[in-house]
N, CA, C and O atoms as a Maestro MAE file, in Angstrom:
{
 s_m_m2io_version
 :::
 2.0.0
}

f_m_ct {
 s_m_title
 :::
 protein
 m_atom[348] {
  # First column is atom index #
  i_m_mmod_type
  r_m_x_coord
  r_m_y_coord
  r_m_z_coord
  i_m_residue_number
  s_m_chain_name
  s_m_pdb_residue_name
  s_m_pdb_atom_name
  i_m_atomic_number
  :::
  1 25 0.835 -1.185 0.000 1 A "MET " " N  " 7
  2 3 0.000 0.000 0.000 1 A "MET " " CA " 6
  3 2 0.875 1.242 0.000 1 A "MET " " C  " 6
  4 15 1.628 1.458 0.949 1 A "MET " " O  " 8
  5 25 0.795 2.054 -1.027 2 A "ASN " " N  " 7
  6 3 1.633 3.236 -1.148 2 A "ASN " " CA " 6
  7 2 1.378 4.273 -0.062 2 A "ASN " " C  " 6
  8 15 2.297 4.997 0.323 2 A "ASN " " O  " 8
  9 25 0.175 4.356 0.429 3 A "TRP " " N  " 7
  10 3 -0.141 5.416 1.386 3 A "TRP " " CA " 6
  11 2 0.461 5.195 2.758 3 A "TRP " " C  " 6
  12 15 0.435 6.111 3.581 3 A "TRP " " O  " 8
  13 25 1.005 4.016 3.043 4 A "ILE " " N  " 7
  14 3 1.603 3.792 4.360 4 A "ILE " " CA " 6
  15 2 3.132 3.826 4.327 4 A "ILE " " C  " 6
  16 15 3.772 3.703 5.371 4 A "ILE " " O  " 8
  17 25 3.720 3.991 3.148 5 A "LYS " " N  " 7
  18 3 5.170 4.062 3.066 5 A "LYS " " CA " 6
  19 2 5.665 5.411 3.568 5 A "LYS " " C  " 6
  20 15 4.934 6.401 3.540 5 A "LYS " " O  " 8
  21 25 6.921 5.441 4.030 6 A "LYS " " N  " 7
  22 3 7.511 6.698 4.471 6 A "LYS " " CA " 6
  23 2 7.647 7.634 3.278 6 A "LYS " " C  " 6
  24 15 8.002 7.216 2.176 6 A "LYS " " O  " 8
  25 25 7.363 8.887 3.517 7 A "HIS " " N  " 7
  26 3 7.523 9.913 2.502 7 A "HIS " " CA " 6
  27 2 8.408 11.013 3.058 7 A "HIS " " C  " 6
  28 15 8.294 11.385 4.226 7 A "HIS " " O  " 8
  29 25 9.278 11.523 2.226 8 A "LYS " " N  " 7
  30 3 10.087 12.658 2.647 8 A "LYS " " CA " 6
  31 2 9.189 13.889 2.605 8 A "LYS " " C  " 6
  32 15 8.680 14.257 1.546 8 A "LYS " " O  " 8
  33 25 8.999 14.516 3.745 9 A "LEU " " N  " 7
  34 3 8.122 15.665 3.841 9 A "LEU " " CA " 6
  35 2 8.935 16.956 3.860 9 A "LEU " " C  " 6
  36 15 9.884 17.076 4.635 9 A "LEU " " O  " 8
  37 25 8.579 17.911 3.027 10 A "PRO " " N  " 7
  38 3 9.262 19.203 3.082 10 A "PRO " " CA " 6
  39 2 8.751 19.989 4.281 10 A "PRO " " C  " 6
  40 15 7.753 20.701 4.174 10 A "PRO " " O  " 8
  41 25 9.421 19.867 5.417 11 A "ALA " " N  " 7
  42 3 8.924 20.403 6.684 11 A "ALA " " CA " 6
  43 2 8.711 21.907 6.662 11 A "ALA " " C  " 6
  44 15 7.799 22.398 7.326 11 A "ALA " " O  " 8
  45 25 9.518 22.650 5.926 12 A "ILE " " N  " 7
  46 3 9.357 24.099 5.954 12 A "ILE " " CA " 6
  47 2 8.714 24.650 4.691 12 A "ILE " " C  " 6
  48 15 8.483 25.856 4.602 12 A "ILE " " O  " 8
  49 25 8.424 23.815 3.728 13 A "LYS " " N  " 7
  50 3 7.829 24.289 2.484 13 A "LYS " " CA " 6
  51 2 6.464 24.942 2.715 13 A "LYS " " C  " 6
  52 15 6.149 25.947 2.079 13 A "LYS " " O  " 8
  53 25 5.666 24.394 3.602 14 A "ALA " " N  " 7
  54 3 4.316 24.895 3.818 14 A "ALA " " CA " 6
  55 2 4.275 26.106 4.748 14 A "ALA " " C  " 6
  56 15 3.235 26.756 4.854 14 A "ALA " " O  " 8
  57 25 5.362 26.420 5.413 15 A "ILE " " N  " 7
  58 3 5.366 27.530 6.353 15 A "ILE " " CA " 6
  59 2 5.754 28.802 5.620 15 A "ILE " " C  " 6
  60 15 6.884 28.951 5.155 15 A "ILE " " O  " 8
  61 25 4.788 29.723 5.526 16 A "LYS " " N  " 7
  62 3 5.038 31.004 4.869 16 A "LYS " " CA " 6
  63 2 4.682 32.124 5.834 16 A "LYS " " C  " 6
  64 15 3.790 31.984 6.670 16 A "LYS " " O  " 8
  65 25 5.390 33.229 5.707 17 A "TYR " " N  " 7
  66 3 5.104 34.404 6.517 17 A "TYR " " CA " 6
  67 2 5.266 35.623 5.619 17 A "TYR " " C  " 6
  68 15 6.275 35.769 4.929 17 A "TYR " " O  " 8
  69 25 4.271 36.488 5.635 18 A "ASN " " N  " 7
  70 3 4.241 37.656 4.744 18 A "ASN " " CA " 6
  71 2 4.407 37.247 3.281 18 A "ASN " " C  " 6
  72 15 5.060 37.942 2.502 18 A "ASN " " O  " 8
  73 25 3.807 36.110 2.918 19 A "GLY " " N  " 7
  74 3 3.835 35.643 1.543 19 A "GLY " " CA " 6
  75 2 5.141 35.010 1.096 19 A "GLY " " C  " 6
  76 15 5.272 34.622 -0.064 19 A "GLY " " O  " 8
  77 25 6.107 34.900 1.995 20 A "GLN " " N  " 7
  78 3 7.406 34.329 1.658 20 A "GLN " " CA " 6
  79 2 7.642 33.048 2.455 20 A "GLN " " C  " 6
  80 15 7.316 32.992 3.640 20 A "GLN " " O  " 8
  81 25 8.208 32.014 1.815 21 A "PRO " " N  " 7
  82 3 8.505 30.786 2.561 21 A "PRO " " CA " 6
  83 2 9.621 31.022 3.577 21 A "PRO " " C  " 6
  84 15 10.549 31.792 3.331 21 A "PRO " " O  " 8
  85 25 9.516 30.361 4.699 22 A "CYS " " N  " 7
  86 3 10.547 30.447 5.748 22 A "CYS " " CA " 6
  87 2 11.558 29.340 5.492 22 A "CYS " " C  " 6
  88 15 11.413 28.223 5.989 22 A "CYS " " O  " 8
  89 25 12.579 29.660 4.714 23 A "LEU " " N  " 7
  90 3 13.558 28.646 4.311 23 A "LEU " " CA " 6
  91 2 14.777 28.597 5.211 23 A "LEU " " C  " 6
  92 15 15.576 27.665 5.119 23 A "LEU " " O  " 8
  93 25 14.930 29.562 6.060 24 A "GLU " " N  " 7
  94 3 16.054 29.610 6.985 24 A "GLU " " CA " 6
  95 2 15.514 29.643 8.407 24 A "GLU " " C  " 6
  96 15 14.415 30.144 8.642 24 A "GLU " " O  " 8
  97 25 16.270 29.118 9.345 25 A "ILE " " N  " 7
  98 3 15.862 29.113 10.751 25 A "ILE " " CA " 6
  99 2 15.566 30.541 11.224 25 A "ILE " " C  " 6
  100 15 14.607 30.765 11.962 25 A "ILE " " O  " 8
  101 25 16.381 31.492 10.803 26 A "GLU " " N  " 7
  102 3 16.184 32.888 11.216 26 A "GLU " " CA " 6
  103 2 14.823 33.407 10.746 26 A "GLU " " C  " 6
  104 15 14.145 34.119 11.487 26 A "GLU " " O  " 8
  105 25 14.415 33.052 9.506 27 A "ASN " " N  " 7
  106 3 13.106 33.474 8.995 27 A "ASN " " CA " 6
  107 2 11.982 32.808 9.776 27 A "ASN " " C  " 6
  108 15 10.967 33.437 10.073 27 A "ASN " " O  " 8
  109 25 12.163 31.543 10.107 28 A "LEU " " N  " 7
  110 3 11.153 30.816 10.871 28 A "LEU " " CA " 6
  111 2 11.002 31.425 12.264 28 A "LEU " " C  " 6
  112 15 9.885 31.603 12.750 28 A "LEU " " O  " 8
  113 25 12.119 31.742 12.899 29 A "TRP " " N  " 7
  114 3 12.073 32.384 14.214 29 A "TRP " " CA " 6
  115 2 11.365 33.727 14.121 29 A "TRP " " C  " 6
  116 15 10.524 34.038 14.964 29 A "TRP " " O  " 8
  117 25 11.693 34.532 13.104 30 A "GLN " " N  " 7
  118 3 11.082 35.857 12.936 30 A "GLN " " CA " 6
  119 2 9.573 35.726 12.755 30 A "GLN " " C  " 6
  120 15 8.817 36.516 13.320 30 A "GLN " " O  " 8
  121 25 9.125 34.745 11.978 31 A "ALA " " N  " 7
  122 3 7.695 34.533 11.765 31 A "ALA " " CA " 6
  123 2 7.001 34.184 13.079 31 A "ALA " " C  " 6
  124 15 5.940 34.727 13.384 31 A "ALA " " O  " 8
  125 25 7.595 33.281 13.857 32 A "LEU " " N  " 7
  126 3 7.018 32.900 15.146 32 A "LEU " " CA " 6
  127 2 6.994 34.090 16.093 32 A "LEU " " C  " 6
  128 15 5.978 34.369 16.729 32 A "LEU " " O  " 8
  129 25 8.112 34.783 16.181 33 A "HIS " " N  " 7
  130 3 8.243 35.913 17.098 33 A "HIS " " CA " 6
  131 2 7.238 37.024 16.771 33 A "HIS " " C  " 6
  132 15 6.542 37.511 17.662 33 A "HIS " " O  " 8
  133 25 7.159 37.423 15.506 34 A "GLU " " N  " 7
  134 3 6.247 38.498 15.116 34 A "GLU " " CA " 6
  135 2 4.785 38.081 15.251 34 A "GLU " " C  " 6
  136 15 3.950 38.874 15.687 34 A "GLU " " O  " 8
  137 25 4.471 36.838 14.877 35 A "SER " " N  " 7
  138 3 3.089 36.363 14.991 35 A "SER " " CA " 6
  139 2 2.635 36.346 16.443 35 A "SER " " C  " 6
  140 15 1.515 36.751 16.752 35 A "SER " " O  " 8
  141 25 3.501 35.878 17.334 36 A "PHE " " N  " 7
  142 3 3.169 35.853 18.755 36 A "PHE " " CA " 6
  143 2 2.953 37.266 19.278 36 A "PHE " " C  " 6
  144 15 1.972 37.532 19.972 36 A "PHE " " O  " 8
  145 25 3.874 38.177 18.946 37 A "ASN " " N  " 7
  146 3 3.770 39.539 19.453 37 A "ASN " " CA " 6
  147 2 2.535 40.261 18.930 37 A "ASN " " C  " 6
  148 15 1.934 41.056 19.654 37 A "ASN " " O  " 8
  149 25 2.152 40.002 17.700 38 A "ILE " " N  " 7
  150 3 0.948 40.616 17.139 38 A "ILE " " CA " 6
  151 2 -0.298 40.085 17.856 38 A "ILE " " C  " 6
  152 15 -1.213 40.846 18.174 38 A "ILE " " O  " 8
  153 25 -0.322 38.788 18.103 39 A "ALA " " N  " 7
  154 3 -1.507 38.165 18.691 39 A "ALA " " CA " 6
  155 2 -1.578 38.313 20.211 39 A "ALA " " C  " 6
  156 15 -2.648 38.158 20.800 39 A "ALA " " O  " 8
  157 25 -0.461 38.607 20.837 40 A "GLN " " N  " 7
  158 3 -0.369 38.580 22.294 40 A "GLN " " CA " 6
  159 2 -1.408 39.464 22.984 40 A "GLN " " C  " 6
  160 15 -1.954 39.053 24.008 40 A "GLN " " O  " 8
  161 25 -1.700 40.636 22.478 41 A "HIS " " N  " 7
  162 3 -2.601 41.561 23.165 41 A "HIS " " CA " 6
  163 2 -3.946 41.723 22.449 41 A "HIS " " C  " 6
  164 15 -4.679 42.674 22.719 41 A "HIS " " O  " 8
  165 25 -4.266 40.814 21.555 42 A "GLN " " N  " 7
  166 3 -5.535 40.875 20.846 42 A "GLN " " CA " 6
  167 2 -6.641 40.246 21.690 42 A "GLN " " C  " 6
  168 15 -6.417 39.271 22.408 42 A "GLN " " O  " 8
  169 25 -7.826 40.817 21.589 43 A "GLN " " N  " 7
  170 3 -8.960 40.217 22.284 43 A "GLN " " CA " 6
  171 2 -9.380 38.946 21.559 43 A "GLN " " C  " 6
  172 15 -9.299 38.855 20.334 43 A "GLN " " O  " 8
  173 25 -9.822 37.987 22.323 44 A "VAL " " N  " 7
  174 3 -10.240 36.708 21.768 44 A "VAL " " CA " 6
  175 2 -11.660 36.421 22.219 44 A "VAL " " C  " 6
  176 15 -11.997 36.597 23.390 44 A "VAL " " O  " 8
  177 25 -12.496 35.975 21.279 45 A "ASP " " N  " 7
  178 3 -13.855 35.583 21.611 45 A "ASP " " CA " 6
  179 2 -13.813 34.142 22.115 45 A "ASP " " C  " 6
  180 15 -13.769 33.200 21.323 45 A "ASP " " O  " 8
  181 25 -13.828 33.982 23.417 46 A "MET " " N  " 7
  182 3 -13.697 32.660 24.027 46 A "MET " " CA " 6
  183 2 -14.973 31.830 23.945 46 A "MET " " C  " 6
  184 15 -14.946 30.644 24.271 46 A "MET " " O  " 8
  185 25 -16.077 32.411 23.524 47 A "SER " " N  " 7
  186 3 -17.341 31.673 23.482 47 A "SER " " CA " 6
  187 2 -17.279 30.499 22.513 47 A "SER " " C  " 6
  188 15 -18.031 29.536 22.669 47 A "SER " " O  " 8
  189 25 -16.406 30.556 21.525 48 A "ILE " " N  " 7
  190 3 -16.280 29.443 20.587 48 A "ILE " " CA " 6
  191 2 -15.825 28.168 21.292 48 A "ILE " " C  " 6
  192 15 -16.104 27.062 20.828 48 A "ILE " " O  " 8
  193 25 -15.127 28.326 22.407 49 A "LEU " " N  " 7
  194 3 -14.638 27.162 23.142 49 A "LEU " " CA " 6
  195 2 -15.753 26.412 23.865 49 A "LEU " " C  " 6
  196 15 -15.556 25.271 24.285 49 A "LEU " " O  " 8
  197 25 -16.906 27.030 24.014 50 A "GLU " " N  " 7
  198 3 -18.024 26.363 24.675 50 A "GLU " " CA " 6
  199 2 -18.509 25.158 23.880 50 A "GLU " " C  " 6
  200 15 -19.182 24.285 24.428 50 A "GLU " " O  " 8
  201 25 -18.175 25.103 22.600 51 A "GLU " " N  " 7
  202 3 -18.582 23.988 21.751 51 A "GLU " " CA " 6
  203 2 -17.750 22.731 22.015 51 A "GLU " " C  " 6
  204 15 -18.140 21.636 21.611 51 A "GLU " " O  " 8
  205 25 -16.623 22.878 22.681 52 A "PHE " " N  " 7
  206 3 -15.713 21.761 22.911 52 A "PHE " " CA " 6
  207 2 -15.797 21.288 24.361 52 A "PHE " " C  " 6
  208 15 -16.059 22.082 25.265 52 A "PHE " " O  " 8
  209 25 -15.573 19.988 24.577 53 A "PRO " " N  " 7
  210 3 -15.560 19.494 25.959 53 A "PRO " " CA " 6
  211 2 -14.396 20.116 26.727 53 A "PRO " " C  " 6
  212 15 -13.370 20.465 26.143 53 A "PRO " " O  " 8
  213 25 -14.566 20.249 28.033 54 A "ASN " " N  " 7
  214 3 -13.510 20.830 28.864 54 A "ASN " " CA " 6
  215 2 -12.288 19.924 28.884 54 A "ASN " " C  " 6
  216 15 -12.395 18.715 29.091 54 A "ASN " " O  " 8
  217 25 -11.149 20.517 28.671 55 A "LYS " " N  " 7
  218 3 -9.867 19.819 28.729 55 A "LYS " " CA " 6
  219 2 -8.957 20.599 29.669 55 A "LYS " " C  " 6
  220 15 -9.188 21.778 29.939 55 A "LYS " " O  " 8
  221 25 -7.945 19.942 30.150 56 A "THR " " N  " 7
  222 3 -6.975 20.606 31.006 56 A "THR " " CA " 6
  223 2 -6.243 21.670 30.191 56 A "THR " " C  " 6
  224 15 -5.783 21.398 29.082 56 A "THR " " O  " 8
  225 25 -6.138 22.862 30.731 57 A "ILE " " N  " 7
  226 3 -5.437 23.950 30.050 57 A "ILE " " CA " 6
  227 2 -3.961 23.856 30.384 57 A "ILE " " C  " 6
  228 15 -3.575 23.840 31.552 57 A "ILE " " O  " 8
  229 25 -3.148 23.795 29.357 58 A "LEU " " N  " 7
  230 3 -1.707 23.716 29.534 58 A "LEU " " CA " 6
  231 2 -1.089 25.068 29.194 58 A "LEU " " C  " 6
  232 15 -1.504 25.722 28.238 58 A "LEU " " O  " 8
  233 25 -0.115 25.477 29.964 59 A "GLN " " N  " 7
  234 3 0.592 26.726 29.710 59 A "GLN " " CA " 6
  235 2 1.902 26.420 28.996 59 A "GLN " " C  " 6
  236 15 2.561 25.426 29.300 59 A "GLN " " O  " 8
  237 25 2.279 27.269 28.053 60 A "TRP " " N  " 7
  238 3 3.571 27.140 27.381 60 A "TRP " " CA " 6
  239 2 4.660 27.624 28.325 60 A "TRP " " C  " 6
  240 15 4.571 28.731 28.857 60 A "TRP " " O  " 8
  241 25 5.669 26.820 28.535 61 A "PRO " " N  " 7
  242 3 6.797 27.336 29.331 61 A "PRO " " CA " 6
  243 2 7.580 28.327 28.480 61 A "PRO " " C  " 6
  244 15 7.616 28.186 27.258 61 A "PRO " " O  " 8
  245 25 8.204 29.318 29.092 62 A "PRO " " N  " 7
  246 3 9.000 30.258 28.309 62 A "PRO " " CA " 6
  247 2 10.168 29.537 27.635 62 A "PRO " " C  " 6
  248 15 10.720 28.587 28.189 62 A "PRO " " O  " 8
  249 25 10.540 29.992 26.442 63 A "PHE " " N  " 7
  250 3 11.694 29.423 25.768 63 A "PHE " " CA " 6
  251 2 12.424 30.523 25.007 63 A "PHE " " C  " 6
  252 15 11.836 31.530 24.612 63 A "PHE " " O  " 8
  253 25 13.708 30.303 24.817 64 A "SER " " N  " 7
  254 3 14.545 31.298 24.157 64 A "SER " " CA " 6
  255 2 14.665 30.988 22.670 64 A "SER " " C  " 6
  256 15 14.266 29.920 22.207 64 A "SER " " O  " 8
  257 25 15.215 31.932 21.944 65 A "LYS " " N  " 7
  258 3 15.469 31.730 20.519 65 A "LYS " " CA " 6
  259 2 16.407 30.539 20.327 65 A "LYS " " C  " 6
  260 15 16.214 29.734 19.416 65 A "LYS " " O  " 8
  261 25 17.415 30.427 21.180 66 A "GLU " " N  " 7
  262 3 18.381 29.334 21.067 66 A "GLU " " CA " 6
  263 2 17.702 27.981 21.286 66 A "GLU " " C  " 6
  264 15 18.004 27.020 20.579 66 A "GLU " " O  " 8
  265 25 16.793 27.894 22.251 67 A "GLU " " N  " 7
  266 3 16.063 26.639 22.496 67 A "GLU " " CA " 6
  267 2 15.184 26.294 21.302 67 A "GLU " " C  " 6
  268 15 15.086 25.129 20.916 67 A "GLU " " O  " 8
  269 25 14.545 27.305 20.716 68 A "PHE " " N  " 7
  270 3 13.693 27.090 19.546 68 A "PHE " " CA " 6
  271 2 14.527 26.557 18.381 68 A "PHE " " C  " 6
  272 15 14.164 25.560 17.757 68 A "PHE " " O  " 8
  273 25 15.637 27.219 18.094 69 A "VAL " " N  " 7
  274 3 16.504 26.806 16.989 69 A "VAL " " CA " 6
  275 2 17.020 25.389 17.214 69 A "VAL " " C  " 6
  276 15 17.045 24.587 16.280 69 A "VAL " " O  " 8
  277 25 17.427 25.074 18.426 70 A "SER " " N  " 7
  278 3 17.927 23.743 18.748 70 A "SER " " CA " 6
  279 2 16.847 22.678 18.528 70 A "SER " " C  " 6
  280 15 17.128 21.611 17.982 70 A "SER " " O  " 8
  281 25 15.624 22.966 18.949 71 A "ALA " " N  " 7
  282 3 14.526 22.005 18.785 71 A "ALA " " CA " 6
  283 2 14.181 21.803 17.316 71 A "ALA " " C  " 6
  284 15 13.941 20.673 16.890 71 A "ALA " " O  " 8
  285 25 14.152 22.885 16.533 72 A "ILE " " N  " 7
  286 3 13.829 22.769 15.111 72 A "ILE " " CA " 6
  287 2 14.889 21.965 14.375 72 A "ILE " " C  " 6
  288 15 14.564 21.171 13.492 72 A "ILE " " O  " 8
  289 25 16.145 22.162 14.729 73 A "LYS " " N  " 7
  290 3 17.236 21.434 14.067 73 A "LYS " " CA " 6
  291 2 17.151 19.928 14.325 73 A "LYS " " C  " 6
  292 15 17.638 19.135 13.519 73 A "LYS " " O  " 8
  293 25 16.543 19.533 15.432 74 A "LYS " " N  " 7
  294 3 16.427 18.114 15.771 74 A "LYS " " CA " 6
  295 2 15.275 17.435 15.042 74 A "LYS " " C  " 6
  296 15 15.192 16.207 15.041 74 A "LYS " " O  " 8
  297 25 14.384 18.206 14.423 75 A "CYS " " N  " 7
  298 3 13.211 17.640 13.750 75 A "CYS " " CA " 6
  299 2 13.616 16.875 12.494 75 A "CYS " " C  " 6
  300 15 14.550 17.259 11.790 75 A "CYS " " O  " 8
  301 25 12.916 15.818 12.236 76 A "SER " " N  " 7
  302 3 13.169 15.000 11.060 76 A "SER " " CA " 6
  303 2 12.352 15.504 9.878 76 A "SER " " C  " 6
  304 15 11.210 15.933 10.043 76 A "SER " " O  " 8
  305 25 12.933 15.453 8.698 77 A "ASN " " N  " 7
  306 3 12.198 15.771 7.476 77 A "ASN " " CA " 6
  307 2 11.454 14.554 6.941 77 A "ASN " " C  " 6
  308 15 10.762 14.640 5.927 77 A "ASN " " O  " 8
  309 25 11.596 13.428 7.619 78 A "ASN " " N  " 7
  310 3 11.012 12.178 7.134 78 A "ASN " " CA " 6
  311 2 9.806 11.721 7.938 78 A "ASN " " C  " 6
  312 15 9.366 10.581 7.789 78 A "ASN " " O  " 8
  313 25 9.271 12.575 8.779 79 A "SER " " N  " 7
  314 3 8.098 12.173 9.560 79 A "SER " " CA " 6
  315 2 7.197 13.374 9.776 79 A "SER " " C  " 6
  316 15 7.598 14.520 9.572 79 A "SER " " O  " 8
  317 25 5.989 13.094 10.187 80 A "ASN " " N  " 7
  318 3 5.070 14.180 10.528 80 A "ASN " " CA " 6
  319 2 4.686 14.049 11.984 80 A "ASN " " C  " 6
  320 15 5.100 13.105 12.657 80 A "ASN " " O  " 8
  321 25 3.908 14.975 12.468 81 A "SER " " N  " 7
  322 3 3.581 15.001 13.890 81 A "SER " " CA " 6
  323 2 2.731 13.802 14.296 81 A "SER " " C  " 6
  324 15 1.983 13.244 13.494 81 A "SER " " O  " 8
  325 25 2.868 13.430 15.545 82 A "GLY " " N  " 7
  326 3 2.108 12.329 16.100 82 A "GLY " " CA " 6
  327 2 0.814 12.830 16.729 82 A "GLY " " C  " 6
  328 15 0.434 13.983 16.529 82 A "GLY " " O  " 8
  329 25 0.139 11.974 17.484 83 A "PRO " " N  " 7
  330 3 -1.137 12.360 18.103 83 A "PRO " " CA " 6
  331 2 -1.012 13.563 19.044 83 A "PRO " " C  " 6
  332 15 -1.982 14.289 19.261 83 A "PRO " " O  " 8
  333 25 0.181 13.770 19.598 84 A "ASP " " N  " 7
  334 3 0.363 14.912 20.502 84 A "ASP " " CA " 6
  335 2 0.709 16.182 19.745 84 A "ASP " " C  " 6
  336 15 0.942 17.223 20.359 84 A "ASP " " O  " 8
  337 25 0.746 16.111 18.410 85 A "ARG " " N  " 7
  338 3 1.042 17.237 17.532 85 A "ARG " " CA " 6
  339 2 2.498 17.689 17.608 85 A "ARG " " C  " 6
  340 15 2.843 18.769 17.131 85 A "ARG " " O  " 8
  341 25 3.343 16.866 18.205 86 A "LEU " " N  " 7
  342 3 4.773 17.152 18.272 86 A "LEU " " CA " 6
  343 2 5.524 16.166 17.407 86 A "LEU " " C  " 6
  344 15 5.067 15.041 17.204 86 A "LEU " " O  " 8
  345 25 6.650 16.566 16.903 87 A "LEU " " N  " 7
  346 3 7.450 15.682 16.063 87 A "LEU " " CA " 6
  347 2 8.185 14.672 16.898 87 A "LEU " " C  " 6
  348 15 8.914 13.839 16.360 87 A "LEU " " O  " 8
  :::
 }
 m_bond[347] {
  # First column is bond index #
  i_m_from
  i_m_to
  i_m_order
  :::
  1 1 2 1
  2 2 3 1
  3 3 4 2
  4 3 5 1
  5 5 6 1
  6 6 7 1
  7 7 8 2
  8 7 9 1
  9 9 10 1
  10 10 11 1
  11 11 12 2
  12 11 13 1
  13 13 14 1
  14 14 15 1
  15 15 16 2
  16 15 17 1
  17 17 18 1
  18 18 19 1
  19 19 20 2
  20 19 21 1
  21 21 22 1
  22 22 23 1
  23 23 24 2
  24 23 25 1
  25 25 26 1
  26 26 27 1
  27 27 28 2
  28 27 29 1
  29 29 30 1
  30 30 31 1
  31 31 32 2
  32 31 33 1
  33 33 34 1
  34 34 35 1
  35 35 36 2
  36 35 37 1
  37 37 38 1
  38 38 39 1
  39 39 40 2
  40 39 41 1
  41 41 42 1
  42 42 43 1
  43 43 44 2
  44 43 45 1
  45 45 46 1
  46 46 47 1
  47 47 48 2
  48 47 49 1
  49 49 50 1
  50 50 51 1
  51 51 52 2
  52 51 53 1
  53 53 54 1
  54 54 55 1
  55 55 56 2
  56 55 57 1
  57 57 58 1
  58 58 59 1
  59 59 60 2
  60 59 61 1
  61 61 62 1
  62 62 63 1
  63 63 64 2
  64 63 65 1
  65 65 66 1
  66 66 67 1
  67 67 68 2
  68 67 69 1
  69 69 70 1
  70 70 71 1
  71 71 72 2
  72 71 73 1
  73 73 74 1
  74 74 75 1
  75 75 76 2
  76 75 77 1
  77 77 78 1
  78 78 79 1
  79 79 80 2
  80 79 81 1
  81 81 82 1
  82 82 83 1
  83 83 84 2
  84 83 85 1
  85 85 86 1
  86 86 87 1
  87 87 88 2
  88 87 89 1
  89 89 90 1
  90 90 91 1
  91 91 92 2
  92 91 93 1
  93 93 94 1
  94 94 95 1
  95 95 96 2
  96 95 97 1
  97 97 98 1
  98 98 99 1
  99 99 100 2
  100 99 101 1
  101 101 102 1
  102 102 103 1
  103 103 104 2
  104 103 105 1
  105 105 106 1
  106 106 107 1
  107 107 108 2
  108 107 109 1
  109 109 110 1
  110 110 111 1
  111 111 112 2
  112 111 113 1
  113 113 114 1
  114 114 115 1
  115 115 116 2
  116 115 117 1
  117 117 118 1
  118 118 119 1
  119 119 120 2
  120 119 121 1
  121 121 122 1
  122 122 123 1
  123 123 124 2
  124 123 125 1
  125 125 126 1
  126 126 127 1
  127 127 128 2
  128 127 129 1
  129 129 130 1
  130 130 131 1
  131 131 132 2
  132 131 133 1
  133 133 134 1
  134 134 135 1
  135 135 136 2
  136 135 137 1
  137 137 138 1
  138 138 139 1
  139 139 140 2
  140 139 141 1
  141 141 142 1
  142 142 143 1
  143 143 144 2
  144 143 145 1
  145 145 146 1
  146 146 147 1
  147 147 148 2
  148 147 149 1
  149 149 150 1
  150 150 151 1
  151 151 152 2
  152 151 153 1
  153 153 154 1
  154 154 155 1
  155 155 156 2
  156 155 157 1
  157 157 158 1
  158 158 159 1
  159 159 160 2
  160 159 161 1
  161 161 162 1
  162 162 163 1
  163 163 164 2
  164 163 165 1
  165 165 166 1
  166 166 167 1
  167 167 168 2
  168 167 169 1
  169 169 170 1
  170 170 171 1
  171 171 172 2
  172 171 173 1
  173 173 174 1
  174 174 175 1
  175 175 176 2
  176 175 177 1
  177 177 178 1
  178 178 179 1
  179 179 180 2
  180 179 181 1
  181 181 182 1
  182 182 183 1
  183 183 184 2
  184 183 185 1
  185 185 186 1
  186 186 187 1
  187 187 188 2
  188 187 189 1
  189 189 190 1
  190 190 191 1
  191 191 192 2
  192 191 193 1
  193 193 194 1
  194 194 195 1
  195 195 196 2
  196 195 197 1
  197 197 198 1
  198 198 199 1
  199 199 200 2
  200 199 201 1
  201 201 202 1
  202 202 203 1
  203 203 204 2
  204 203 205 1
  205 205 206 1
  206 206 207 1
  207 207 208 2
  208 207 209 1
  209 209 210 1
  210 210 211 1
  211 211 212 2
  212 211 213 1
  213 213 214 1
  214 214 215 1
  215 215 216 2
  216 215 217 1
  217 217 218 1
  218 218 219 1
  219 219 220 2
  220 219 221 1
  221 221 222 1
  222 222 223 1
  223 223 224 2
  224 223 225 1
  225 225 226 1
  226 226 227 1
  227 227 228 2
  228 227 229 1
  229 229 230 1
  230 230 231 1
  231 231 232 2
  232 231 233 1
  233 233 234 1
  234 234 235 1
  235 235 236 2
  236 235 237 1
  237 237 238 1
  238 238 239 1
  239 239 240 2
  240 239 241 1
  241 241 242 1
  242 242 243 1
  243 243 244 2
  244 243 245 1
  245 245 246 1
  246 246 247 1
  247 247 248 2
  248 247 249 1
  249 249 250 1
  250 250 251 1
  251 251 252 2
  252 251 253 1
  253 253 254 1
  254 254 255 1
  255 255 256 2
  256 255 257 1
  257 257 258 1
  258 258 259 1
  259 259 260 2
  260 259 261 1
  261 261 262 1
  262 262 263 1
  263 263 264 2
  264 263 265 1
  265 265 266 1
  266 266 267 1
  267 267 268 2
  268 267 269 1
  269 269 270 1
  270 270 271 1
  271 271 272 2
  272 271 273 1
  273 273 274 1
  274 274 275 1
  275 275 276 2
  276 275 277 1
  277 277 278 1
  278 278 279 1
  279 279 280 2
  280 279 281 1
  281 281 282 1
  282 282 283 1
  283 283 284 2
  284 283 285 1
  285 285 286 1
  286 286 287 1
  287 287 288 2
  288 287 289 1
  289 289 290 1
  290 290 291 1
  291 291 292 2
  292 291 293 1
  293 293 294 1
  294 294 295 1
  295 295 296 2
  296 295 297 1
  297 297 298 1
  298 298 299 1
  299 299 300 2
  300 299 301 1
  301 301 302 1
  302 302 303 1
  303 303 304 2
  304 303 305 1
  305 305 306 1
  306 306 307 1
  307 307 308 2
  308 307 309 1
  309 309 310 1
  310 310 311 1
  311 311 312 2
  312 311 313 1
  313 313 314 1
  314 314 315 1
  315 315 316 2
  316 315 317 1
  317 317 318 1
  318 318 319 1
  319 319 320 2
  320 319 321 1
  321 321 322 1
  322 322 323 1
  323 323 324 2
  324 323 325 1
  325 325 326 1
  326 326 327 1
  327 327 328 2
  328 327 329 1
  329 329 330 1
  330 330 331 1
  331 331 332 2
  332 331 333 1
  333 333 334 1
  334 334 335 1
  335 335 336 2
  336 335 337 1
  337 337 338 1
  338 338 339 1
  339 339 340 2
  340 339 341 1
  341 341 342 1
  342 342 343 1
  343 343 344 2
  344 343 345 1
  345 345 346 1
  346 346 347 1
  347 347 348 2
  :::
 }
}
């Protein structure tokens, strides 16, 4: 069955910011950093969450640019995310 064979996935091909692909770690970091800062103080309509069952809310631990770059470099181009949405 072809659909179960390993496929080489272009991990950064689908990630674009400001209409440009993030082909370098620095571009990927800039996209994450700017997107977070733009969204950080925006109001959110939380009523949409009433449609979903209650789940435990997890907080993101703080991380540095160096930690982000190190984690991205460890990612495989030959797999996709698992059930936990992490590589």
